[in-house]
N, C-alpha and C positions, 0 to 999 in steps of 0.2 A: 101659319108661317113657321111656327116652332118645329113642327114635324119635318118640314122641308129643310130647314137649317140643320136639324139633327142628321137627317139623311145625307145632305151634301157635305157636311163638315165633320162627320163622326170621326174620321181618321185623317182628314185632309188639311187641317189648319197648318201643320208644319210645312207642307209643300207650298201652300200659299205664302207663308212667311218667307220661305227660301226664294221662291220666284220673285216676290216683291223686292227682297233685298237685292237680287241680281238685276232686276229691272232698274231700280233706283241707282245702284252703283254704275251700271252700264250707261244709262241715259245721262247721268250727270258727268261721267268721265268724258263722254264725247264733247260736251260743251267746255269742260275744264281744259281738255287737251287743245281744242280749237282756239280757246282764248289765250292759252299760254304759248302754244307752238304754231298755230295755223293762221294767225292774223284775222280771226273772226270771220272766216269765209263761209262758215255754215249758215250765218245769218243772212247771207245773200241768196240762199236756196229757198225757193218757193214757200213751203209751209213753215219754215223756221224763221221767217223775217220778224214775226212778232215776239220771238224770244230774245231779241237784241236788247230789250229793256232790263233784262236780268243781268246783274253783275256777277263777277266771279265768286264773291262771298255767298251769294244765294246758291250757286251751284255747289260750292264747298259744303254749305249747310245741308243741302239735299244729299250729297255724298255721305256726309256724317250720319244722316238719318238711315241710310242703307247699311252702314257699318253697325249702327246701333241695332238694327233689325237682326243682323247676323249675331251680334253679341247676346241679344236677348234669347235667341234660339239655342244658344249653347247650354243653357241651364233649364232644368225643369223644376221650377219653384213657383210659388204664388206671385212673388215679386217679378220674376222674369216673364211669367205669362201675362201679368198685368201690363208690363212695359211693352211686350210684343203686341198685345191687343191694341194698346194706345197708339203705337207706331203704325199699325195697320190702318187704324181709323184716320190718323193724321195724314198718312200717305194717300189714302183714298181721296181726301179733299184736294191734295196736290195733283193727283192724277186727273181729277175732275177739272181742275184749272188747266192742266195740259191739254185735255180734250177740248175744252172751250177755246183755248188759244189756237188750236188747229182749225176750229170752225171759223173763228173771226179772221184768221190769216187769209182765208179764201172767200171772204164776204158771204159766208153762209153755205158755201158748197161743201157737201158732205164727201169726205174721202175716207179711206180706211183708218187714218190716224185717230180721229175722234171716236170712231166706233170701237176700236181696239182699246184705247185708253179709257174710254167710258165704261166698257165692260170690265176692264181691270179695276177701275175705281170702285165699281159695284162689288166685285169679288172681294177686294180688300176690305171694304166696309162691312160686308156680311161676315167675312172670316174674323175680322177684328171684333165685331159685336158678339159673335159666337164665342170666341176665346174669352172675352171679358165676362160674358154671361156664365159660362161654365166655371171660370175661375172664381167668380163671386160665390157660386154654390159650394165650391171646394173650400174656399176661405171661411164661409159660414159654418160648414161642417167641422173644420179644424178648430175654429174658435169655440164652437159649441162643446166639442170634446175636451177642450183644454181647461 
């Protein structure tokens, strides 16, 4: 598995971080906008009915997580890499919940929603784990030299 992760993420963790931030901000903004301006009409649409239990504070927290992902990307340090890796791991759990919500909203019928969000949850988890693993090795080398 380590060789596969190295091959897949040798230079790709930044793009996963960026896309994850875009997905989080975009996804949450749709719900925030609808709750503030649209009268919660999105919750009447097919696969989105099960998201009605989430309040605006949850969507704002998800939005803030996306902004934190972008902020962590701006720097190249042990601390920012650790933060970014943790954000990727946390967001992978949230994307898995989103995928599961799409499955339950249609009584087990598989649509593209859970497949795409499930794949993205996996990519985020693998990239976050890789970033944290590499960062741990860098941190150990820096501390050993200090």
